[in-house]
C-alpha positions as CSV (number, residue, x, y, z in Angstrom):
1,M,21.8,4.6,68.4
2,T,23.0,8.0,68.1
3,V,23.6,9.8,64.7
4,K,27.5,9.7,65.2
5,Q,27.2,5.8,65.8
6,F,25.0,5.5,62.9
7,F,27.7,6.8,60.5
8,K,30.4,4.5,62.2
9,S,28.1,1.3,62.0
10,T,28.4,-1.5,59.2
11,A,25.0,-0.7,58.0
12,F,25.9,2.8,56.9
13,K,29.1,1.4,55.4
14,C,27.2,-0.9,53.2
15,I,24.8,1.7,52.3
16,A,27.6,4.1,51.2
17,V,29.1,1.2,49.2
18,L,25.9,0.3,47.5
19,L,25.3,4.0,46.7
20,S,29.0,4.5,45.4
21,V,28.6,1.6,43.1
22,L,25.1,2.8,41.8
23,L,26.6,6.2,41.2
24,V,29.5,4.9,39.1
25,S,27.6,2.3,37.3
26,G,25.2,4.9,36.1
27,I,27.9,7.0,35.0
28,L,29.5,4.2,33.0
29,L,26.0,3.4,31.5
30,A,25.5,6.9,30.3
31,I,29.0,7.0,28.7
32,A,28.3,3.7,27.0
33,W,24.9,4.7,26.0
34,G,26.4,7.6,24.2
35,F,28.9,5.4,22.5
36,L,26.6,2.6,21.6
37,E,23.4,4.7,20.7
38,V,22.0,3.8,17.4
39,T,20.9,6.9,15.4
40,D,18.0,6.7,12.8
41,E,20.8,7.5,10.2
42,E,22.7,4.4,11.2
43,R,19.5,2.2,11.3
44,F,18.7,3.3,7.8
45,N,22.1,2.6,6.6
46,R,22.1,-0.9,8.2
47,K,18.7,-1.6,6.4
48,I,20.3,-0.4,3.0
49,G,23.2,-2.7,3.9
50,V,20.7,-5.7,3.9
51,M,19.5,-4.8,0.5
52,Y,23.2,-4.7,-0.7
53,D,24.5,-7.7,1.2
54,G,26.6,-5.7,3.7
55,E,28.1,-3.4,1.3
56,T,28.4,0.2,2.0
57,V,26.7,2.4,-0.3
58,T,25.8,5.9,-1.0
59,S,21.8,6.8,-1.2
60,V,20.6,10.0,-2.5
61,E,16.8,10.7,-1.8
62,Q,15.0,11.7,-4.8
63,D,12.4,14.5,-4.7
64,L,8.9,13.2,-5.8
65,S,6.8,16.4,-5.2
66,G,4.6,16.8,-8.1
67,K,4.8,13.2,-9.2
68,N,1.9,10.7,-9.5
69,V,3.1,8.2,-7.0
70,S,-0.1,5.8,-7.3
71,V,0.8,3.0,-9.6
72,S,-0.2,-0.6,-10.0
73,G,-2.1,-0.6,-7.1
74,A,0.6,0.6,-4.8
75,T,1.9,4.1,-3.6
76,V,5.5,5.0,-3.9
77,Q,6.6,6.4,-0.6
78,K,10.3,6.9,-1.3
79,L,13.0,6.7,-3.7
80,W,16.7,6.6,-3.2
81,Y,19.3,6.6,-6.1
82,I,22.3,4.3,-5.0
83,E,25.5,5.9,-6.4
84,E,27.9,3.0,-6.3
85,K,25.2,0.6,-8.2
86,Q,23.8,3.4,-10.4
87,D,20.3,2.0,-9.4
88,Y,17.3,2.8,-7.5
89,L,15.9,1.7,-4.0
90,V,12.1,2.0,-3.8
91,Q,9.8,2.2,-0.8
92,A,6.3,1.4,-1.9
93,A,3.1,0.5,0.0
94,S,0.1,-1.6,-0.8
95,R,-2.9,-2.7,1.3
96,G,-2.6,-6.1,2.7
97,N,-5.3,-8.0,4.6
98,G,-5.5,-5.6,7.6
99,G,-3.3,-2.6,6.8
100,D,-0.6,-1.5,4.3
101,V,2.4,-3.8,3.5
102,I,5.5,-1.5,3.1
103,C,8.2,-3.0,0.9
104,W,11.9,-2.1,-0.2
105,I,12.9,-3.0,-3.7
106,T,16.0,-2.5,-5.5
107,I,15.6,-1.9,-9.2
108,E,18.7,-2.7,-11.2
109,M,19.3,-0.2,-14.2
110,Q,21.1,-0.4,-17.7
111,D,22.4,2.5,-19.2
112,G,21.1,4.6,-16.6
113,Q,17.6,4.8,-18.1
114,T,16.4,1.3,-18.7
115,V,15.1,-1.2,-15.9
116,G,17.5,-4.4,-16.2
117,G,16.1,-6.4,-13.6
118,I,15.0,-6.7,-9.7
119,G,17.5,-7.0,-7.1
120,K,16.2,-7.7,-3.6
121,V,12.8,-7.4,-2.4
122,I,11.9,-7.2,1.4
123,V,9.1,-6.4,3.7
124,Y,10.0,-3.1,5.5
125,A,7.2,-2.7,7.8
126,V,3.5,-3.8,8.1
127,A,0.6,-2.0,9.7
128,D,-1.3,-5.1,11.1
129,A,-0.3,-8.2,12.6
130,A,-2.9,-10.1,10.4
131,E,-0.4,-9.8,7.4
132,Y,1.2,-13.2,8.4
133,I,4.3,-12.0,6.5
134,G,6.1,-14.9,8.1
135,N,4.3,-17.2,5.8
136,I,6.0,-15.9,2.7
137,G,9.3,-17.6,2.4
138,A,12.7,-16.1,1.1
139,D,12.3,-18.3,-2.0
140,I,9.2,-16.3,-3.0
141,Y,11.0,-13.0,-2.7
142,Q,13.7,-14.4,-4.7
143,K,11.3,-15.2,-7.6
144,F,10.8,-11.6,-8.3
145,S,14.5,-11.4,-9.3
146,E,14.6,-14.8,-11.2
147,D,11.2,-14.3,-13.0
148,Y,11.6,-10.6,-14.0
149,T,11.3,-10.0,-17.6
150,D,10.3,-6.4,-19.2
151,G,6.7,-5.8,-19.0
152,K,5.8,-8.6,-16.5
153,I,3.3,-8.3,-13.8
154,F,3.6,-10.5,-10.8
155,T,0.5,-12.1,-9.5
156,Y,1.7,-14.5,-7.0
157,G,-1.0,-13.8,-4.7
158,D,-3.9,-13.9,-7.1
159,K,-5.7,-17.2,-6.9
160,A,-6.9,-16.8,-10.6
161,S,-3.5,-16.6,-11.7
162,S,-1.4,-19.6,-13.1
163,E,1.5,-18.4,-11.1
164,F,-0.4,-18.4,-7.9
165,I,1.4,-19.5,-4.8
166,S,-0.2,-20.7,-1.8
167,T,1.3,-19.2,1.4
168,G,-1.6,-18.8,3.8
169,A,-0.8,-14.9,3.4
170,T,-2.5,-14.3,-0.1
171,F,-3.5,-10.8,0.5
172,S,-0.2,-9.7,2.0
173,L,1.5,-11.5,-1.0
174,T,-0.8,-9.7,-3.5
175,A,0.4,-6.4,-1.7
176,V,4.0,-7.4,-2.0
177,C,3.2,-8.1,-5.9
178,N,1.7,-4.7,-5.9
179,C,4.7,-2.9,-4.5
180,V,7.1,-4.7,-6.9
181,N,5.0,-3.9,-10.0
182,G,4.7,-0.3,-8.9
183,A,8.3,0.2,-8.1
184,V,9.1,-1.0,-11.6
185,E,6.6,0.9,-13.4
186,F,7.4,4.2,-11.5
187,V,11.4,3.8,-11.8
188,K,10.8,3.2,-15.6
189,A,9.0,6.6,-15.9
190,Y,11.3,8.4,-13.6
191,A,14.6,7.5,-15.1
192,S,13.6,8.2,-18.6
193,G,12.1,11.4,-17.5
194,A,8.4,10.5,-18.4
195,E,5.4,11.4,-16.3
196,I,2.8,8.6,-15.1
197,T,-0.2,10.4,-15.8
198,D,-3.3,9.4,-13.5
199,P,-6.4,9.0,-15.9
200,L,-8.8,9.8,-13.2
201,E,-6.7,12.7,-11.7
202,D,-9.4,15.2,-12.2
203,Y,-12.4,13.0,-10.9
204,E,-13.9,12.2,-7.6
205,Y,-14.0,9.0,-5.4
206,T,-11.2,7.5,-7.2
207,S,-9.6,5.7,-4.2
208,F,-10.9,2.3,-5.0
209,I,-11.1,2.6,-8.7
210,D,-8.8,1.0,-11.3
211,G,-8.3,4.0,-13.6
212,K,-6.5,1.9,-16.3
213,K,-9.3,-0.6,-16.8
214,T,-12.4,1.5,-16.0
215,N,-14.2,2.8,-18.9
216,W,-17.5,4.4,-20.0
217,T,-19.6,5.3,-23.1
218,V,-21.9,8.4,-23.4
219,S,-25.4,8.3,-25.2
220,G,-27.3,11.6,-25.0
221,E,-27.8,12.2,-21.4
222,E,-26.7,8.5,-20.3
223,I,-23.4,7.1,-19.2
224,T,-22.7,3.5,-19.3
225,Y,-19.8,2.6,-16.9
226,T,-17.7,-0.5,-16.7
227,I,-16.1,-0.1,-13.4
228,I,-13.2,-2.1,-12.2
229,T,-12.3,-1.7,-8.6
230,E,-9.1,-2.3,-7.0
231,A,-8.8,-4.8,-4.2
232,N,-9.4,-3.7,-0.7
233,G,-8.2,-6.3,1.9
234,Q,-9.6,-9.5,1.5
235,A,-12.0,-8.3,-1.2
236,T,-10.6,-8.8,-4.6
237,P,-11.5,-6.5,-7.7
238,F,-15.0,-6.2,-8.5
239,T,-16.4,-5.4,-12.1
240,L,-19.8,-3.6,-12.2
241,T,-21.9,-2.3,-14.8
242,I,-23.6,1.0,-13.8
243,K,-25.8,3.3,-16.0
244,V,-26.7,7.0,-14.9
245,D,-28.9,9.1,-16.8
246,G,-30.0,12.9,-16.7
247,T,-31.9,12.6,-13.3
248,K,-28.3,11.7,-11.7
249,K,-29.5,8.6,-10.4
250,I,-28.4,5.0,-11.1
251,T,-30.9,3.3,-13.8
252,E,-29.0,0.1,-13.8
253,Y,-26.5,-1.7,-11.5
254,S,-25.0,-5.1,-12.1
255,I,-22.1,-6.9,-10.3
256,A,-20.3,-8.8,-13.3
257,V,-17.5,-10.1,-11.2
258,N,-17.9,-10.2,-7.2
259,G,-14.6,-10.0,-5.8
260,S,-15.9,-11.0,-2.4
261,T,-14.9,-14.7,-1.2
262,E,-18.2,-16.9,-0.9
263,S,-18.7,-16.7,2.6
264,Y,-18.1,-13.0,2.9
265,G,-20.2,-12.4,-0.3
266,N,-23.4,-13.8,1.4
267,Q,-22.7,-11.3,4.1
268,M,-22.8,-8.2,1.7
269,A,-25.4,-5.4,2.4
270,Q,-28.4,-5.9,0.3
271,A,-28.2,-2.2,-1.2
272,A,-24.3,-2.7,-2.0
273,K,-25.7,-5.5,-4.4
274,D,-28.3,-3.4,-6.0
275,L,-28.2,0.4,-6.0
276,T,-30.5,0.9,-8.8
277,G,-32.5,4.2,-8.2
278,K,-29.9,5.7,-5.9
279,S,-28.6,9.4,-6.0
280,L,-25.1,10.5,-4.8
281,A,-26.6,11.6,-1.6
282,D,-27.9,8.1,-1.1
283,V,-24.6,6.4,-1.7
284,Q,-22.8,8.9,0.4
285,G,-25.0,8.1,3.2
286,Y,-24.1,4.6,3.0
287,L,-20.3,5.6,2.9
288,S,-20.6,7.7,6.1
289,N,-21.8,4.4,7.5
290,A,-24.8,5.8,9.0
291,G,-26.3,3.0,11.0
292,G,-23.3,0.7,10.4
293,V,-24.5,-0.5,7.0
294,L,-21.1,-1.1,5.9
295,N,-20.1,-3.4,8.8
296,T,-22.2,-6.6,7.6
297,G,-19.3,-9.0,7.8
298,A,-18.3,-8.0,4.4
299,T,-17.2,-4.6,5.2
300,R,-14.4,-4.5,2.5
301,S,-16.9,-5.5,-0.6
302,N,-19.4,-3.1,0.6
303,E,-16.8,-0.3,0.4
304,L,-15.9,-1.2,-3.1
305,C,-19.4,-1.3,-4.3
306,Y,-20.4,1.9,-2.9
307,N,-17.4,3.6,-3.9
308,A,-17.9,2.5,-7.5
309,A,-21.3,3.8,-7.2
310,A,-20.1,7.1,-5.9
311,F,-17.5,7.3,-8.7
312,A,-20.3,6.9,-11.5
313,L,-22.8,9.4,-9.9
314,A,-20.2,12.2,-8.6
315,N,-18.4,12.4,-12.1
316,Y,-21.7,12.5,-14.3
317,D,-21.5,16.4,-15.0
318,T,-17.7,16.1,-15.8
319,I,-18.1,13.2,-18.3
320,I,-21.3,14.5,-20.1
321,N,-19.7,18.2,-20.5
322,A,-16.5,16.6,-21.7
323,A,-18.6,14.6,-24.3
324,K,-20.5,17.6,-25.4
325,E,-17.2,19.4,-26.1
326,G,-15.8,16.4,-27.9
327,N,-13.3,15.5,-25.4
């Protein structure tokens, strides 16, 4: 077949028609994509619409720079003022089972400065599929609004609490509760113009330490700590008594409340159970995970114990000097 014959053939005509269809379709799809493309702003507005049952509202993001955003076991990541409602929308994160659980919470206001209630609570994102968020029903999210009273601390995920709710997602629900508690506390301070102070702002190794509950006493050159940790994934808070003397070593170490579940507690590193005689360098060696000492099957519990010890040792001079100066 010659070239001229090919161009006159049925095969060429079919190919030409198909190419024309593809070209026109591509152009139409490109045009449609331009009309149908969803921008980040549109996605954001749709998500806010969910919080306000489809209403169109105006959100004004607030500047949180310089603010202490770590409150009640959560971190406030973003804050918006909703003009039509005169309330606040909070994005907060807290560690769940395998990673952060990020929530959106609407905080209803009275007189512009007083928290009047909780509107809607949703899980905005999760960092790990092991959070089992699907186990937490809509009725539980609704309880935050129904049960709110001024000063209430939500503990639906705490097995030791009288209001514990069994979901199969205990750690994730605890994270959601932390987000709600943190959102309320933060907005209370923010709306009234108050500052949330971090009692451990000038201290080291505070990541897992509950600054509101941890305390210490000084006698001469010896510090006696009662350290309450925060939860760490599956490990619930530990309570430890740690003494450090002038040698800057631990002279007494005991775990009053072991936050590890029974099966995991049996797998804790032996060093984590008794760090008597250890220095800060020793504990830092454990935290660097040299030799994999953290990964015993109870990694989260080990982390809490080692960090509590590091806190006690690293801040020895700061606390002793403050005591000598009468602070």
